Wavefront OBJ file of the C-alpha trace (Angstrom):
o trace
v -1.230 -1.672 -39.310
v 0.127 -1.107 -35.845
v -1.371 -3.356 -32.992
v -3.660 -1.635 -30.314
v -1.900 -1.155 -27.054
v -3.019 -1.802 -23.729
v -1.520 -0.007 -20.525
v -1.079 -2.848 -17.107
v -1.238 -1.251 -14.479
v 0.499 -2.331 -11.369
v 1.091 -0.544 -7.986
v 1.899 -3.269 -5.539
v 3.478 -6.613 -5.553
v 0.455 -8.496 -5.022
v -0.843 -6.572 -8.842
v 2.032 -8.003 -10.512
v 0.861 -11.494 -9.880
v -2.069 -10.961 -11.184
v -0.335 -9.079 -14.345
v 1.427 -12.000 -14.935
v -0.658 -13.963 -16.724
v -2.102 -11.731 -18.213
v 1.068 -10.491 -19.844
v 1.733 -14.548 -21.324
v -1.716 -14.672 -22.068
v -0.929 -11.318 -24.508
v 2.463 -12.811 -25.568
v 0.635 -16.153 -26.319
v -1.909 -14.564 -28.306
v -0.315 -11.726 -30.274
v -3.019 -9.618 -31.643
v -2.281 -7.021 -29.179
v 0.889 -4.870 -27.778
v 0.825 -3.813 -24.201
v 2.927 -2.094 -21.812
v 3.366 -2.513 -18.010
v 3.157 0.101 -15.861
v 4.419 0.312 -12.528
v 3.259 3.356 -10.518
v 6.042 2.518 -8.172
v 2.972 2.877 -4.969
v 5.017 -0.140 -3.034
v 8.459 0.848 -3.546
v 10.136 -2.481 -3.014
v 13.845 -2.862 -3.596
v 12.925 -6.703 -3.548
v 10.877 -5.908 -6.893
v 14.598 -6.626 -8.758
v 15.521 -8.448 -12.174
v 14.702 -11.457 -10.302
v 11.597 -10.891 -9.102
v 10.020 -10.353 -12.497
v 12.000 -13.066 -13.489
v 10.423 -15.167 -10.972
v 6.811 -14.670 -12.563
v 8.023 -15.008 -16.511
v 7.455 -11.476 -16.887
v 9.644 -8.795 -18.803
v 10.269 -6.015 -16.308
v 7.824 -2.930 -16.371
v 7.984 -0.838 -19.618
v 7.530 2.816 -17.441
v 7.871 3.525 -13.556
v 5.870 6.274 -12.492
v 8.053 6.544 -9.154
v 4.918 7.261 -7.171
v 5.503 6.182 -3.598
v 4.600 7.222 -0.144
v 3.253 9.366 1.266
v -0.935 9.499 2.783
v -3.871 8.283 0.490
v -4.713 11.105 -0.872
v -1.392 12.147 -1.445
v -0.030 8.661 -2.818
v -3.234 8.663 -5.432
v -2.626 12.300 -6.419
v 0.818 11.767 -7.350
v -0.149 9.043 -9.479
v -2.850 10.822 -11.106
v -0.557 13.207 -11.937
v 2.121 10.912 -13.498
v -0.152 8.742 -15.339
v -2.273 11.389 -17.215
v 1.057 12.402 -18.625
v 1.806 8.970 -19.680
v -1.881 8.402 -20.989
v -1.727 11.898 -23.166
v 1.383 10.960 -24.573
v 0.791 7.324 -25.479
v -2.460 7.899 -26.234
v -3.069 3.596 -25.502
v -6.299 1.615 -26.654
v -7.368 0.653 -23.042
v -5.952 0.782 -19.615
v -6.489 -2.592 -17.758
v -6.442 -2.307 -13.423
v -6.110 -5.209 -11.284
v -7.619 -5.799 -8.068
v -8.338 -3.077 -5.314
v -5.307 -0.709 -4.713
v -5.036 3.092 -4.843
v -3.269 2.761 -8.092
v -5.994 0.737 -9.101
v -8.799 3.833 -8.445
v -5.963 6.561 -10.300
v -5.461 4.910 -13.267
v -8.761 4.163 -13.639
v -10.107 7.748 -13.536
v -7.159 9.213 -15.429
v -8.052 6.819 -18.347
v -11.757 7.096 -18.116
v -11.332 11.123 -18.098
v -9.067 11.176 -21.429
v -11.962 8.904 -23.134
v -9.250 5.669 -22.554
v -11.535 2.786 -21.816
v -10.971 0.653 -18.547
v -10.751 -3.122 -17.513
v -10.963 -3.787 -14.491
v -9.659 -7.470 -13.272
v -11.115 -8.556 -10.170
v -14.576 -6.262 -10.584
v -17.572 -6.712 -8.366
v -15.754 -7.785 -5.081
v -17.584 -6.100 -1.781
v -16.534 -6.580 1.729
v -19.235 -3.992 2.832
v -17.027 -2.410 4.824
v -16.365 1.217 4.179
v -13.969 1.457 6.462
v -11.472 -0.235 4.127
v -9.848 1.400 1.734
v -9.889 -1.350 -0.512
v -13.570 -1.278 -0.704
v -13.636 2.566 -1.479
v -10.826 1.885 -4.534
v -13.066 -0.846 -5.509
v -16.551 1.240 -5.609
v -15.260 4.096 -6.925
v -13.282 1.849 -10.140
v -16.492 -0.396 -10.376
v -18.610 2.895 -11.223
v -16.258 3.843 -13.900
v -14.922 1.061 -15.971
v -15.969 -0.128 -19.271
v -15.339 -3.970 -18.961
v -15.552 -6.262 -15.249
v -13.638 -9.590 -15.358
v -15.186 -11.179 -12.153
v -13.445 -14.000 -10.073
v -16.588 -15.504 -8.235
v -20.484 -15.791 -8.288
v -20.418 -13.062 -5.396
v -18.769 -10.323 -8.164
v -21.494 -10.842 -10.822
v -24.467 -10.480 -8.424
v -23.097 -7.139 -6.907
v -22.260 -5.502 -10.404
v -25.997 -7.055 -11.202
v -27.499 -5.278 -8.141
v -25.757 -2.142 -8.617
v -27.206 -1.845 -12.155
v -24.291 -2.637 -14.126
v -25.229 -3.599 -18.069
v -24.312 -7.490 -17.408
v -23.409 -7.661 -21.450
v -20.050 -6.555 -20.335
v -19.657 -8.491 -16.969
v -17.368 -11.374 -17.753
v -17.004 -14.504 -15.810
v -13.828 -15.279 -16.374
v -11.950 -17.085 -13.295
v -9.355 -15.660 -11.521
v -5.547 -14.691 -12.745
v -4.228 -15.214 -9.681
v -5.106 -18.544 -9.229
v -3.646 -18.910 -12.474
v -0.483 -17.861 -11.293
v 0.091 -19.555 -8.289
v -0.738 -22.762 -10.401
v 2.112 -21.616 -12.769
v 4.243 -20.803 -10.075
v 3.539 -24.237 -8.215
v 4.564 -26.133 -11.101
v 7.533 -24.341 -11.931
v 8.474 -25.033 -8.060
v 8.377 -28.941 -8.778
v 10.693 -28.522 -11.186
v 12.511 -26.287 -8.865
v 15.699 -26.938 -6.699
v 14.340 -25.492 -2.992
v 17.286 -25.708 -1.491
v 18.162 -21.916 -2.022
v 14.826 -20.817 -0.795
v 14.849 -19.283 2.318
v 12.247 -20.763 3.764
v 13.433 -24.426 2.689
v 15.606 -24.572 6.324
v 12.173 -24.312 8.779
v 10.560 -26.881 6.577
v 13.059 -29.020 6.425
v 13.423 -28.698 10.703
v 9.832 -28.463 11.232
v 7.725 -31.590 9.361
v 4.530 -29.982 10.589
v 3.598 -26.336 11.080
v 1.352 -23.457 10.508
v 2.358 -20.373 8.624
v 0.894 -16.668 10.250
v 0.233 -13.738 7.766
v -1.056 -10.291 9.503
v -0.987 -6.570 7.873
v -4.551 -5.279 8.212
v -4.372 -1.924 10.030
v -7.838 -3.199 12.252
v -5.701 -6.072 13.480
v -2.328 -5.234 13.693
v -2.450 -0.977 14.383
v -3.781 -0.982 18.224
v -2.278 -2.847 21.126
v -5.467 -4.374 22.023
v -6.326 -6.191 18.879
v -2.615 -7.056 18.403
v -2.440 -8.426 21.279
v -5.846 -10.765 21.005
v -4.200 -12.104 17.938
v -1.255 -12.629 19.903
v -3.360 -14.844 22.529
v -4.567 -16.927 19.658
v -0.809 -17.779 18.016
v 0.607 -18.432 21.865
v -2.292 -21.091 22.215
v -2.152 -22.308 18.914
v 1.436 -22.326 18.500
v 1.610 -25.037 21.538
v 0.306 -27.555 19.248
v 1.956 -26.805 16.296
v 4.680 -24.857 15.603
v 4.146 -21.366 13.718
v 6.221 -19.649 10.939
v 5.258 -15.736 10.612
v 6.561 -13.653 7.600
v 6.295 -10.459 9.178
v 5.070 -7.343 7.229
v 7.232 -4.539 8.660
v 4.434 -2.406 9.965
v 3.210 -5.248 11.923
v 6.879 -6.116 13.164
v 7.274 -2.313 13.895
v 3.711 -2.571 16.118
v 5.019 -5.760 18.059
v 8.142 -4.043 18.813
v 6.066 -0.943 19.733
v 3.331 -2.483 22.066
v 5.649 -5.161 23.474
v 3.721 -7.837 22.152
v 4.595 -11.357 23.139
v 3.808 -13.994 20.648
v 5.712 -17.078 22.704
v 8.540 -19.265 21.917
v 7.036 -21.833 19.031
v 5.906 -18.522 16.754
v 9.419 -18.322 14.124
v 9.837 -14.541 12.634
v 11.060 -14.197 9.458
v 11.264 -11.206 6.885
v 8.805 -10.726 3.810
v 9.439 -13.674 1.458
v 9.896 -13.352 -2.494
v 7.024 -14.819 -4.058
v 8.598 -18.904 -4.792
v 9.897 -18.825 -1.031
v 6.571 -17.890 0.433
v 4.746 -20.540 -1.764
v 7.121 -23.164 -1.070
v 6.340 -22.425 2.866
v 2.685 -22.185 2.773
v 1.861 -24.446 0.090
v 2.737 -27.525 2.568
v 1.615 -25.928 5.896
v -1.257 -27.910 8.164
v -2.843 -24.570 8.796
v -2.607 -20.858 7.778
v -3.751 -18.263 9.761
v -4.023 -14.723 7.839
v -5.869 -11.624 7.374
v -4.990 -11.326 3.548
v -7.188 -11.270 0.577
v -4.985 -13.414 -1.698
v -3.963 -16.036 0.078
v -7.678 -16.833 0.724
v -7.944 -17.329 -2.504
v -4.477 -18.943 -3.531
v -4.948 -21.029 -0.594
v -8.756 -22.492 -1.515
v -6.519 -22.801 -5.210
v -4.629 -25.123 -4.093
v -6.844 -27.024 -1.076
v -4.697 -25.648 2.220
v -6.813 -25.042 5.068
v -7.204 -21.329 5.728
v -8.627 -19.383 8.728
v -9.093 -15.921 7.900
v -9.428 -13.710 10.953
v -11.159 -10.935 9.719
v -14.595 -10.290 10.396
v -15.778 -10.486 6.718
v -14.099 -11.096 3.327
v -15.005 -9.879 -0.289
v -14.119 -13.404 -1.170
v -16.758 -15.357 -0.084
v -16.488 -18.311 -2.863
v -13.485 -19.144 -0.952
v -15.787 -19.977 2.325
v -18.523 -21.000 0.548
v -17.005 -23.587 -1.752
v -12.650 -23.353 -0.791
v -10.811 -24.447 2.056
v -11.144 -21.083 4.044
v -13.270 -20.692 7.063
v -14.243 -16.510 8.184
v -13.630 -16.815 12.001
v -13.785 -13.228 13.211
v -11.184 -11.340 15.529
v -12.099 -12.860 18.879
v -9.574 -16.010 20.404
v -12.407 -17.745 21.671
v -13.477 -18.571 18.338
v -10.242 -18.696 16.101
v -8.974 -20.922 18.591
v -10.962 -23.863 18.641
v -10.902 -23.560 14.579
v -7.202 -23.625 14.359
v -7.045 -26.789 16.775
v -9.369 -28.450 14.709
v -7.619 -27.719 11.433
v -4.645 -29.417 13.129
v -6.109 -32.252 14.896
v -8.751 -33.518 11.807
v -7.035 -31.553 8.744
v -9.038 -28.708 8.581
v -11.366 -27.742 5.855
v -10.105 -28.573 1.976
v -13.295 -27.410 0.084
v -12.692 -27.663 -3.913
v -11.773 -25.192 -6.360
v -14.142 -23.051 -7.551
v -15.611 -23.572 -11.464
v -13.370 -21.714 -13.477
v -10.326 -21.382 -11.283
v -8.399 -23.469 -13.879
v -5.326 -21.422 -14.676
v -6.856 -20.234 -17.637
v -8.498 -16.799 -16.904
v -6.037 -14.556 -18.457
v -6.135 -16.257 -22.172
v -10.340 -15.572 -21.560
v -9.283 -12.036 -20.601
v -7.126 -11.899 -23.244
v -9.454 -13.093 -26.271
v -12.648 -10.265 -24.806
v -10.154 -7.847 -25.067
v -8.882 -8.909 -28.342
v -12.657 -9.134 -29.828
v -13.687 -5.674 -28.610
v -9.975 -3.803 -29.412
v -9.872 -4.801 -32.976
l 1 2 3 4 5 6 7 8 9 10 11 12 13 14 15 16 17 18 19 20 21 22 23 24 25 26 27 28 29 30 31 32 33 34 35 36 37 38 39 40 41 42 43 44 45 46 47 48 49 50 51 52 53 54 55 56 57 58 59 60 61 62 63 64 65 66 67 68 69 70 71 72 73 74 75 76 77 78 79 80 81 82 83 84 85 86 87 88 89 90 91 92 93 94 95 96 97 98 99 100 101 102 103 104 105 106 107 108 109 110 111 112 113 114 115 116 117 118 119 120 121 122 123 124 125 126 127 128 129 130 131 132 133 134 135 136 137 138 139 140 141 142 143 144 145 146 147 148 149 150 151 152 153 154 155 156 157 158 159 160 161 162 163 164 165 166 167 168 169 170 171 172 173 174 175 176 177 178 179 180 181 182 183 184 185 186 187 188 189 190 191 192 193 194 195 196 197 198 199 200 201 202 203 204 205 206 207 208 209 210 211 212 213 214 215 216 217 218 219 220 221 222 223 224 225 226 227 228 229 230 231 232 233 234 235 236 237 238 239 240 241 242 243 244 245 246 247 248 249 250 251 252 253 254 255 256 257 258 259 260 261 262 263 264 265 266 267 268 269 270 271 272 273 274 275 276 277 278 279 280 281 282 283 284 285 286 287 288 289 290 291 292 293 294 295 296 297 298 299 300 301 302 303 304 305 306 307 308 309 310 311 312 313 314 315 316 317 318 319 320 321 322 323 324 325 326 327 328 329 330 331 332 333 334 335 336 337 338 339 340 341 342 343 344 345 346 347 348 349 350 351 352 353 354 355 356 357 358 359 360 361 362 363 364 365 366 367
């Protein structure tokens, strides 16, 4: 008898970090078949052989090639392409991760084709409807068949929204599975070939910056606020900033001066970036995933946003939610530099075994 086959949907680079531990757990478990479906939402020339080797997973089985365009155009393209695939392949289940357009598009298509949907990272809510991700999360959770939550807030949101709690599973976090797996690999690696190694050797103490949210980088006023923070903080501690292409374009367009102690570099491969931030004195970011990864490794993190859909990183972890006012962010950053910052603890079930739990539950449901 052939094994039930699950589609593992990924659209953007961070999705693959979440899919990777699930693939490894499926390989180890052996009861289910799977196909990695890359929607192509982020067309990234760096997502080559090496990228997948780094994550310890095979190349995608299917590439839908739906990159580019507005939210609506992209979502529509993915839905059309994935509908053809679902009708031809008839998978036993569709597993989606996170909150990108691919998550929303493929979950809707699968559901209409009567294919059950498993949502990994379900129940996260920022309460901010101006975030496209928030809409994607809400729609996906409205139609999912199985919910895999990463933290207590996810469980509470789904309960409040009236979900059947017998299909909500608190499993831990696959992103954490991945960062622990990669950090172990990094210890055994010669890091001299990584792009960030030279900076680390030249700077025994440094901070790391990442910025990509439209609310922080798409207006001159917002970007100048963050620049004020970086100019001030970098007088006390050198900062390294792997710059998202859109952020770099806006820095140039608006003529923003970040000061001479902020070093800009291009976007980094996973291992190169992990090598950099894991030893940082402090991380200044507006990224969702990095809030969790820094918490997993106990690195002080200051989140430059007004809200977070990952409150466990603040309640228990090493993250501080600082808002976007320089008068609030700067003292927090300087405190981290001078006094060691917030180390927090790793939340319950963030133990590197989330993917094993997910696979065990799916095998139980599908066999």
